[in-house]
Structure formats: structure tokens, C-alpha cells
C-alpha positions as CSV (number, residue, x, y, z in Angstrom):
1,X,30.5,-30.8,14.1
2,X,27.0,-32.0,15.0
3,X,25.7,-28.5,15.0
4,X,27.1,-27.9,11.5
5,X,25.6,-31.1,10.2
6,X,22.2,-30.2,11.8
7,X,22.3,-26.7,10.3
8,X,23.1,-28.1,6.8
9,X,20.3,-30.6,7.1
10,X,17.8,-27.9,8.1
11,X,18.9,-25.7,5.2
12,X,18.6,-28.6,2.7
13,X,15.2,-29.4,4.0
14,X,14.0,-25.8,3.8
15,X,15.4,-25.6,0.2
16,X,13.6,-28.8,-0.8
17,X,10.3,-27.6,0.7
18,X,10.6,-24.2,-0.9
19,X,11.3,-25.7,-4.4
20,X,8.4,-28.2,-4.0
21,X,6.0,-25.4,-3.0
22,X,7.2,-23.2,-5.9
23,X,6.7,-26.0,-8.4
24,X,3.2,-26.8,-7.1
25,X,2.2,-23.1,-7.2
26,X,3.4,-22.8,-10.8
27,X,1.4,-25.9,-11.7
28,X,-1.7,-24.5,-10.1
29,X,-1.2,-21.1,-11.8
30,X,-0.9,-22.9,-15.2
31,X,-4.0,-24.9,-14.5
32,X,-6.0,-21.7,-13.5
33,X,-4.8,-20.0,-16.7
34,X,-6.0,-22.9,-18.8
35,X,-9.4,-23.0,-17.0
36,X,-9.8,-19.2,-17.5
37,X,-9.1,-19.6,-21.3
38,X,-11.6,-22.4,-21.6
39,X,-14.2,-20.4,-19.6
40,X,-13.6,-17.4,-21.9
41,X,-14.1,-19.6,-25.0
42,X,-17.3,-21.1,-23.6
43,X,-18.7,-17.7,-22.7
44,X,-17.8,-16.4,-26.1
45,X,-19.5,-19.4,-27.8
46,X,-22.6,-18.8,-25.7
47,X,-22.6,-15.1,-26.4
48,X,-22.4,-14.2,-22.7
49,X,-20.7,-10.9,-21.9
50,X,-19.2,-10.2,-18.5
51,X,-21.0,-7.2,-17.0
52,X,-19.0,-4.2,-16.0
53,X,-18.5,-3.7,-12.3
54,X,-20.7,-1.0,-10.7
55,X,-18.7,2.2,-10.2
56,X,-16.8,2.3,-13.4
57,X,-18.3,5.7,-14.2
58,X,-16.2,7.2,-11.3
59,X,-13.1,5.5,-12.7
60,X,-13.7,6.9,-16.1
61,X,-14.3,10.4,-14.7
62,X,-11.0,10.2,-12.8
63,X,-9.3,9.1,-16.0
64,X,-10.8,12.1,-17.9
65,X,-9.4,14.4,-15.2
66,X,-6.0,12.8,-15.7
67,X,-6.0,11.2,-12.2
68,X,-4.8,7.7,-13.2
69,X,-3.5,6.7,-9.8
70,X,-6.8,7.6,-8.1
71,X,-8.7,5.7,-10.9
72,X,-6.6,2.6,-10.2
73,X,-7.2,2.9,-6.5
74,X,-11.0,3.2,-7.0
75,X,-10.9,0.3,-9.5
76,X,-9.1,-1.9,-7.0
77,X,-11.6,-1.0,-4.3
78,X,-14.5,-1.9,-6.6
79,X,-13.2,-5.1,-8.0
80,X,-10.7,-6.4,-5.4
81,X,-8.1,-7.1,-8.0
82,X,-4.4,-6.7,-7.6
83,X,-2.4,-3.6,-8.6
84,X,-1.1,-4.9,-11.9
85,X,-4.5,-6.1,-13.1
86,X,-6.2,-2.9,-12.0
87,X,-3.5,-0.8,-13.9
88,X,-4.1,-2.8,-17.1
89,X,-7.9,-2.5,-16.8
90,X,-7.8,1.2,-16.1
91,X,-5.4,1.9,-19.0
92,X,-7.7,-0.1,-21.3
93,X,-10.5,2.2,-20.3
94,X,-8.4,5.2,-21.2
95,X,-9.6,6.8,-24.5
96,X,-7.2,6.6,-27.4
97,X,-5.2,9.8,-27.7
98,X,-5.2,11.4,-31.2
């Protein structure tokens, strides 16, 4: 009986810690999103453009050759961003198909 009670207490504590950390992470992500939007507005107001990372010519060349996956890998290596962000950025570089 004591073992069962102890196990339930440990599980309840782990659940509480997990939910607390999840809520805190969500709050931090929301705050980071707000700060990024504000920074973007400030840079737009000041007329400052973010420079392109060096090496995008190679990414564009890979895209022209139809090697999208390789282009994403190279973009990730250049910028250090995650897979989803790199995919969005590389697809944005892709010329519009007519």
C-alpha cells in the first residue's frame, strides 16, 4: 500500500512539474514572438534591412538545379536555424513558377 501511494505521489509530482515547465515555456515563446515583432517594426521604421547570410548563392544554385533538400541542408549549415525555418526560407527563395 505504501509503495502504491509513493508511486502515485511521484507520478503526480512529475505531472505537476511537466505542466509547470510547459506553461513557462509557452509564456517565454509568446514573449519572444512579441519582442521579434517589435524589433521588426523598429527596424522597418528605421529603414534597416537585415543582410542576407553569406552563401545564399550556393543555396539558390541548388534550388535552380531542383535540389531542394540539399539547399535546405546548406541553408541550415549557413544560418544554424531549424529544419522548418530553413524549409520556409529556402522555399521563399524559389522563383515563382509560371
